[in-house]
N, C-alpha and C positions, 0 to 999 in steps of 0.2 A: 159092123166092118164083119172082114172076113178073119179067120179065121190063123192066115195068113198074116195080116194084116196088121191085128194083135197081138201074135208071138215075134214078131219083130220090130216091133214097138216095143216090150218087153227085155229083148232081150237088149235091145239099147236099152235099155234104164241098169242091166246088170252089167256093165260094160263087153258085149254081144260074148258073155263067161255061158254056152248052154245048161255046162254038169251047175253051176250056182244055180239059172232057171228051175231048174229041174227039183233040182235038190228044194229049191223055195217053193215050188207050188203044191209040191207031191203032201210040206211039212205046214200049208199055209192051208191045202186038201183035206189036212187029216184031222182041223181044229175047226174046219168048218163040219165035215163029218162029223165029230164031237159037242158040236150043237154054237160057234160063235158064230157070230154073224155078219152075211159079205155088208162089205164097204161100200159097196157101190148096190147101184136096182138097180139086181136077178135074183127069182124064182130061185132059192133051191130046189124044190119040188121038181121044175121046170129044165134047173141049168145042171151038170153037172160039178163037181165037187172043182175037180180038177180045172175047168175051162170058169168058173165063177174066177177062182186063183188066181187064174195066169191074165182075166182082162181087169185083176185091182193091183196086182204090178205090172203091167204096160201103164193103167189111166196113172201110175204112184201115189194108191193108196197103200201101198205096205217095200216098206225099207230096205230091201236085199243089200246084205252088205257080209263081208269073206268069212267074219263071225258067227255068223246068221246059221 
């Protein structure tokens, strides 16, 4: 799936709030960088942490809310 499609799907999951999506991707990417295991089948040695985080949100593996 193309990055644009993944981003559109992730935006839909956060009610089209770009700031919330950027914040959630940043927080999750930091968690991945600090050793958290990806919730989807992506090799962290081949993909950037932000890309993995974006895919996790798009697939609904990470719940994002205003409180997060």
